[in-house]
Every structure is written in C-alpha cells, then in structure tokens.
N, C-alpha and C positions, 0 to 999 in steps of 0.2 A: 815522739816519731817526728821523722824527717821527712821534709816533702820531697817526691821523687823517688819515695820508695816502691817502686815498681819495675815490672820488667820492660825494655824498650821494645819499640816496634820493628826498628833496624837497628842494624849493630854500627859501631862507629865509622866505618868505613862505606856506608852505604846512604851516604845524603845526598849524592849525584846518581842521575840515572842517565844512560847511555843511548845513542841510537844503534849501538852495535850488537853484539850476541851478550851481553852482560844484563841478563834478564831478572827481573824480580820474582823472586821465588818463596814459597810460604813451606816452613818447617814446624810443625807444631802449630803453635799460635805467634810465632816469631816470623816477621817478614826481612828479608834481606837482600843484596846483591852477590853475584856469583864473586865479583873479583873487588878488588881494593881501588878506592877511588880513584879516578883518571888524574894521571899528573898534570902538572900546569904547563900550558903550551903559548907562546908568543903568538902564534900563530893564528888563533881564536879570536884574541881583541884585535889585532892587525885587520882581519877579515871584516869583522865588524866596524872598525873605523873605515875601511876602503870602501865597504859597502854604503855607509852613511855619507861619505864625501860624495860618491856617484848619484845617491839616490837625492842628494840636496840639491844637485846640478838638474837633476830629472824634474824635480818637483817644483824649482823655482824658476826653470826653463818655460813650465807652465804659468805659474801663478804671476809671475813679477810683470808679464806684457798681456795679461788675460784680458782687461778692459779695453787694451789697444786693438786685439784681434777682434772683440765682439763690436769695434765701431768700425774697422777700416776694412774688414773681411766679410762678416756677417751683416754690416750696415744696422745694427740695433740703434735704437734710441738713446740718449745719455741717460734718461732715468731706468729705462730696461736694464741696461748694461750694468750700472751700478747696483740696484737689486740682486741680480743674476751673480755679480762677484761677491756681495756682500753674505747672499744666502749660501754660495759654494763654499767660502770661506769659513762661515761658521759651521758648516757641514763636516769641513776637513779638521777643525780643531776639536770637534765634540767628538769626531769617529774614533780617535784612541783610547778614549774612556770606554766605549763600545768593546773594541779591541782588546783593551787591558783585560776586561773583565772577562772575557772569552780566553785569553791566556792564563789568566790565575787559574780559574774555573773548570774548566773542561780541556782546552787544546794543549796549553803548555806553549811557550813562548817561543820555541821551535817551530811547531807548525803552524803556529799564528802568521808566522813572517811567511812560512811557505807558500799556505793558502794566500795570504794577503798579496804576495807580489806576485802571483800569477794573475789575478785581478788587476793589480797596477799594470802590468805589461800589456793585458789586453786592452786597459783603457787607454794606454799611451800608444799603442799599435793603431786603435781605431781614430784617434785625434789626428795623428799622423798621416795617415790616409785620407782625413777628411778634408786636410790641407793641401792635399795633392792630386784628389781626384777631382777633376773641374766640377763633375754632376753634384759633389757636395758642398759645392760653394755657391751663391749667387754670382751675377756677372760683374766682374769689376766695372767700376766708374768712379767718377769723381763727382764732389757737389753733395746739393743736400737732396736730390731725386733718386738717389741709387735705390733700388729695390730691395726691401728687407729678404732674409732667407727664409725659404719655406718652411712649412711643419717637419716635412721630412728631414731636411738640411740641419735643421736646430735639433731635431730628436736624434739624429746621429751625433752631432756635437756634444750635447748634454749629456747621454746616457756615456760616452767617453770620459767626460768631465767627472762624473758622478763614481765611475769606476775607479778613477783616479782618487777620487776623494776618498772611498771606501779602502782602498788598498794602501794608498799612503798612511791611512789612521791606524790600520793595522800593522805595517812596517814599523811605526812611530812609536806605538805602545809597547813594543815587544823588543825591539832590535836594542836600545840602551841596556835595559834590563837584562837581556841576554848576554850583552858583553861583559857585565858586571858580575853576571854570575859566573865568570870564569876566574874569578879571584876568589880564593877560600879567606874571608874574614877573618877567622880563627889564626891565618897563619901572618905574622907581622910584615915579613916581607911583602906578601902578595897584596895583604891590606896598604900598605905604603904604594904599589904600583898601580892600585885600583884608583886612589887620588889622582894620579897622573893620567889614567884612562879617562876619567871625567873631563878632564881639561882637552884633551886631544879630541874627545867626541865634540865639546864645544867648538873646538879650532875646525873639524872637518865639516860640521854644518855652516859656520858662518865662510869658510873659505869655498865650499860648493855654491852658495848664493852669491857671492862676490863674482865667481867665475860665470855664472849664468846671468848675472844683471850687466855684465859689460860683454864676455864674448857672445854668448847665446841670444840674447835681447837684440844685441848689433845685427848678427845675421838675419835675425826673423825680421828685421824691421827694413833692411838695406839689401839683402839678398831673395831669401824666401823663405816663408812661414813652414812651408813643410822640410825645408831643409833645418832648420831651428828646431822643429818638433822631432826630427829625427834623429838630431843628437842627442837631446833628452833621452828617447827611445833606446839609443845605443847604449847609453849611459848605464839605464836601468837594467839592459842585457847583459852587460859586463859585471853588474854587480850580483845579478842574480846567479850567473853561472859561478862566479866566485864563492857565493853563499853555500850553495849546494856543493860544490868541489870541496869547500872546508868542514861538511859535516863530520869526517870521524875525529877531528879536532876538539870539539865543543864538549864543554860539561853543560848537560842539557838537565833541569830539573822537571820533575812531574809536576803537574797541575794536583792541586790537593782539595778540589771540591769548592764548592760554593763559599767564599768568605764571610759573605754577606748573612748566610744561614747561621753561623757561627756568633757574629755579632748579635743577630736579632735572637738567637737561644740565651745569648748572657743576660740581655735586658730583660727577656721574660723571667728566667730562672732568678735572676736579682729581685724583680717584682714579686714572684712568689713566696722569695724569702725575706721579704722585707721586716717582717716581725722578729726574725731569728737575730741573736746577739752575736757580735763577732769575735773571737777568740782574740786574747791578747798579745797571743803569739801566733803570727803570719806563719809559721811554719806547720801549723794545725791545719790550715787550708789546703782543700784537696788538691791533688797534682799526681793524677794517674794517667793511665794508657791515653793516647789521643782518639782513641776508636779502631773498632776493628778495621782493616784495611786500609788506613790512613797513613799516607807517606810521612815518614819522620820529620820532624822538624826541630830546631834547636828550642829547648824551653826556654821562658822566659821568668826572670825572677820576680818577686813582688814587690811593687813600688807603694808608696803611700800617695795619697789624692784619690779622690773618686771613691771613698771607701765602701759606698752604699752599694757599687758594683762587687766588693768582694764577698757580698753575701751568696753570690752565685757559687762560691768554691766552699761555702761553709758544710761540715760533714754532722748532718744531724738528722735522726730520725723523725719523720718518716722519710725524709728524703735519701734515696738511693744513691752510693756514689759509682754504680755500675753505669757504664756509658754504653751500652749495648741498645740495639734498636730499638728495645722493647721499652726505656728509660731515658730518652734521649732529651728529654727536657726537663729533667730534674736535678741535673748535676751537671757541673763546669768545672776545668779545671782552670788553676792559677795563670797559665800560660794564655787559656782562650779569655780568661779576664783580662788580662794584661794586655791583647791584643787591642781590645775595644778602649782601653784608657790610652792607649797610643793614638786611636783614630780621634779622641777626644780634645787630645793634646795638640794634635797637627791642625787640626781644624782653624783654630784662631789664626797659627802660623801662615796658613793657606791663606785666609781672608785678605791679611797684608800683601800676598803676592798679587792679589787681584787690584788694588789700587797701586802698587809699583807697577806692574804690567801697564796699567792705564796710563801712567807718566812715562814710560817707554816709547807708549803710543804714538807722542808727540814727532817723533822724527818722521812719519809719515803723513802727518797731518801738517800740524801749525808750522814745525820747522820747516817742513816743505815751502808753506805757503808765505813763510816770511823770507825766505830764499829767492823765491821770484819776484819780490820787490824791490831786491837788492841787485847791484852792479856785478854782473857773473863775468865780465869780460876781464881777462887778465893777459896784458899785451895783446896779442893776437888769438889767444886761444879763448873760446867761449865755455864756461863751464855751467852746465844745467844743475840747477838746483837739486834733484835727485841725485846726483853725483856724491854729493856729501854723503850721503848712506854708504856707499861703497867704501868712502873714505873712513868710516865709521869702523867699518869690518877690518881694514888695514889696521886701524889703531887697536881693537880688540886683539888681533893674531900677536901684536908685538907685546901687549899687555899680559897676555897667556904666558909667554915666554918669560918676562920679567916677574911676574908672579911665581910660576914654578921654579924658577933657576934662582933667583935672587931674594924675592920677601919670603917665602915658605920656607927656605932653608935658615934663613937668619932668625925666622920665628920659630923654628924647630928648636935652636939652641938657647933662644932667648928663654921661651916657655917650658923648654923641655916636655914638649907634646910633641908625638911622633906626625901628627898632621899638620905642625905650625899654628894655625889659626883654625879655631873649630868652625863648624858650617855656619853656625848661628852668628859667629862672629864675623864671617865675611859676608853673609847675608846682611847685617846690620852696616858694615863698611858700604857696601853699594845703596843701601837705601839712603846712608847718609850724602853719598857723593852724589845722587839725582837731585838732593836739592841745591847744590850748587849749580848744576846743569841747567835747571830752571829758571834759577836767579840769574844766569850768564844771559840766558835767553831775552829775559825781561829786560838786562840793563842794556843789550845791544839793540833791542827793538825799541826802547826809549832815545837811543842815541840815532836809531834810522828816522825816526819820526822827527826828531830835532833837525838831522840834515835835510829830511824833504822840503821841511819851510823854508831852508835857505836853499832850495833847487840843487842839491845834490842828492847823489845815491850813493850809500856806502855800501864798500865791496864785500861781496860774498863770503870773502875767506875770514872776515869778521865771526862768520858762524861755526868756526873751525874749533874754537875753545869748549863750546857747549856740546859738540860732537864727542871732542876727545874725552870730555869727563863724563859724558854717557857713556862713551866706549868702555871707559875703566869702571864705572860701576857695574855694567853690564858682565864683566868678567868676573867682578867679585861675587855678584849674587848669582849669575845666571850657573857658572859651574857649581856654587854650594847648592843651589836650588836642587839641581840635578842629584847630587849626593846626598842630601836631606832626604828627600822624599824616597829614595831608594833604599837608603840606610836604616832611616828610621821606620819604614814601613814593616808591618809584619809579614813573615817570610810567604804565606800564602797571599798577600795582596801587593806584591811588590809592583807589578805591572800596571796596576791599576792605581797606586798612589803615586806612581811617575807619571801617569798619565794627567794627574790633576795639576802638574806643571802648564801642560796644553789647555786644559780647561781654564786654568788661571788667565792666561792670556787671551783666550776665545772673550770671557767675561770682563777682562781690562778692555778689549776694542767695544764692547757695548758699554760701561761704564763710560770711556771717553766720548762715545757719541752722545750718550745722555748729558753729560756735562757742558759738551761744547753746545748742544742744543737749548737746553736750560738757562745757560749764561748768555746765550744769542737773544735768546726771548726775555729775559729778565731786563737786561741791560738796554734793549732797544725800547721797551716800554717805558724807561725812565729819560731817556733824551732823545729817542727819535733814532739814531745810527745804532747805537750800542758798541761793544767794545768789537764786535767781529762783524762789520759791514763786509759788501762785497769788495768795497775798496779797501783795502786794510789802511791805506794811508789816511783815511777819515775816522779810524778806530783807534781803539787800544790794546793791540794784541800784547803789549807788556804788560798790562792790567791782568790778561788773563794767564800770562806766563806767573806772574807773582801769585797769582792763585794757586796754581799746582805746586808752586815750591812750599806754599804754605799747605796745601794737602799732603805732599810729601814729608814736610816737617813732622805733622801730626802723625801721620804713617809710620816715621822712624822712632817717634816716643811710644806709639804704641808696640810697634816692634820690640824694641828692648825692654818694655815692661813685660812683654809676654816671655821673650826668651829667657829672662833673669830668672824667672821663675819655673822655667821648662824642665821637665823631667826626662830625661833620656830613658831608651828602654835599656834593660839590663838582662845580658844573654846569659844564661847559666851554663858555665863551659866543663866539660867532664875533664 
C-alpha cells in the first residue's frame, strides 16, 4: 500500500483562492476552484513592499520619538514615561502573534491586513488630531512645574496609541507572509525570486525607519508635532489605498481552521496509541484526506525523529482511519504528524533567536550610553550618539546589495545550491559576526576608559566598526530568519510562525533588561560601584560587552549543534 492513496480534496490547480469570481465549489465529495491558478504578477509583491516601506515610516514616526512627546508635550514624569513606552512596545511586539493566529485560523492574511489597517488609520488620525487640537494638550510651558495632561487628554492619546499597536500588529503578522505567498515555491524560477523578496522586504523596513528617524523626527521636534504625525498618517493612507487597489492581483490563500487544534489532536491520538507498534515501513502509515471541507495543502513526507508521534498515524483496529466529525480524535495523517514535528524542531532554533535579539538590543542601550561618553564633535559638526543607529541602517542596505548581487551568486556556483547559502548557514554567520561586534565594543570601551584616565575623550567615530559588524550580522541573520520561519512553517501556520520573529525580539528586550539589572546588582554588591554605575567612567562597561561576547559565542555553538542535526520539512510534490 502506498501512502497518499486517496482522492484529493482539491485539484492541482486550486491551491490558491482569490478575491474575485473564482469561487470554491463542491462537486460530489471534491472541492475545487472554477479557474486555474492565478499567474504570477510582479505588481503584487511590489505593492506589498511599497506598503511595508510606507508603513515603516508611519510606525517609526510614532515609536522613535514617543518618550520625547510624553515628556515635552504631555509633561509626564520620567518613570511614568519609561513605563508607558515599555508597555506599549511590549504590546506592539506581542500583537503580531494574535494577528497571525487570526490570519491562519479564521480571517486569512488579506482580511487580517484589511481590518487591521482600518484600526491603524483610526489610531493615526486620532493621535495626529491630539497633537493639533489645543484642548487635547496641556498648556505649553518650560521648567519642572509644567502641569501634567488631564485624564481626558491622556485617555485620547493612549486610546490612539493602542489602536496603532493593534493595527500594526495585525499588519506585521500578515503582510510579509502575504507577499511571500505570491511566489509558488514549487516553481524554481518563482522560488528564486522569493529569496530576493525577503531581502527587499528587509530593506523596505529599515529604509522606512531611517527616513522616519532623520526626517520625520526632525520635523516633530523643530517644526510641529502635529505635522510630523500628519506625515506618518499620510504615508499610511497612501499605503492603504495602494493595498486595496492592488487587490485583483493578489494570490490569496484561504485560512484552514485552527492549527493548534490539529497539534493537540496529534498529541492526544499519539498518547492514546502509545502501546501500538510502529510499522517498519513508514509507507504503511495513514495519509488520507485532510478532512471534509478542509482547504487543500501540500502533503508532507515522513521524516525520522520524534517517532513516538508517528503512532498517531498508525492504522490499527479499533482505531478508525475515518477523519469524519464522528471520529476526529482517533486518527491523524502523516502530514498532520509532520506538522507537529516541524514545530518541535523549530522551537530550539527560535530560542537561540531570543539570545541573538538580546545582543542586538545593545544598539539602543549600551552602545548609545557608550557613545554619549565619547567626543561627538567632528570638525564643526556634532554627531548625536543616536545617529550611529542611522549609519547602521545605511550599512545594512549596502550589505543587502552586496549579499544579493555578489555573495549569493558566487555561493550558487560554488555549492551548486539555488539559494547559494541555506537559511541556517546565513543565520549561523549572523550569530558568528555578532560575537566580534561585542568584542569590538569591549575593546573600544577599554581604550576609552584608558583615554579618560589621561583626560582625553575618544572620538565617537571609533564606534563605527562595531555598528558595521552588527549591520552585516543583521543582514545575514535577519533576512534568513524571515525566510526560515515562513518556509519551514506548516502551510496552515505560516503567519503564526512568521510572527515568532517579532516575539523573539520582544523577549530579547526583556532578556536584555534582566541581564542588565542582574549584572548591575551583582557587581555592585562586590565592589560598591559595579560594572554599570551612573557614571560609566567609574565602571567597566567593557566587562559587560565581554560578557555578551561570551553569551553570543555560547549561543552560536548551540545554534550550530542544533542546525547540524536539523531535519527540514519534505513536501510531497505531484
């Protein structure tokens, strides 16, 4: 008996659903679409990339300067401002997980974006009006006796702020997967183009942040907050209009129901059948129809590992192989079992992403604090320490071009691999490079402290190498991370798994905060000053950077061990 000896739910041309008149119809016990698969159109991913670029400007135009607005306009206290910003950032990075779940389970990616962007626009409009209407702001003043905003003024602002958090969460969870869905991974030409799409998506995000951090932020603080917020709003309006205008060009996949239900089913059925023996030939495991009314997906081939889960697909009396609603918890297909295996294999890789993200967080914390202690005057020009983050973005965009146009083509010829370097190889290179970035920061800090003792201030330009290495690391790892979580994820969980990268960033911030607090407390109890005192000239920030170099090195070794034994999913192609 050969696995897959069953009648498919959908014909081969119907793996895509559309927003036009190509309706899903039922004939007998077979579901299919009336027309053939929609041909690839470059317009669809181009619209997605344009949307992401403009949305990135809109979001960064709010987030980058939020703490300044709370202090200068709403006159909040330092502690409350920090707490409010941290809470909002946490919500913003967690919202994509909820949005991804809704996209995969109920709404689909297109509808998730459509609904989210409406909430997003409402939040952006409200926050813009709150910065323009005098009654929604406390009286302008200077000094420490400024009256704080009223409860009503705070309420309006924070309602707008959290509408933005929810809106951007829904957009971020589904936009990148929607763009990647435009490429048929079974078509070699389109699969190669999809690799370039991830690189361009990465560029679009960072280019938007760069423009917001230089142009929009300057307008907010030097001309008018309302105008700065208005520019963000205008960018989002243009992005939204373009998104809806491009609707006829999209390949839109239908949601397949709750993926978590399928995971739970496999675990329960495997437990029920724990006493059964596995057949020596994996072809004897059950692979039937995915269930009545379920949208067709590619089947997955059997892989070794986690063999105890294979018992869920064993065909044996009294366990029925009928997946009808009457017996849904007695049988599972090999594809359903393999989806759970994929998740179990991805989790350890994802955990290393948290530590990598925590090391990258140094750019907005300790790197910035180090730069403040250095000489920022270059000739007659004064360079703020935060500006080096913008330089890092420039480096990243340059390295993306170098990677796509030079490194990847060379690797394709050298290794006879269509993708040049695998996703895990690129992620490994990124994790390796971050070690040297932390080491460079440590070396510069040791030099800076030595110069301080001689009454000299080291130039801030000496920070450039650590930012340059970190930018190169981010290009290798950041793009591959997007590809990995999308490409390896089960088709029914692609939005959810893609959102895990945002969750890793969120947890990376929390981890970094914990490490900073822990190290400061422990080292202070030893010598009274500690590594991270208020005056860094009296501390040892270089030791802290060496600590992160060590953590990054351990994380790299663990990642190599995990990736060396990683088993990629195997799609059964007809």
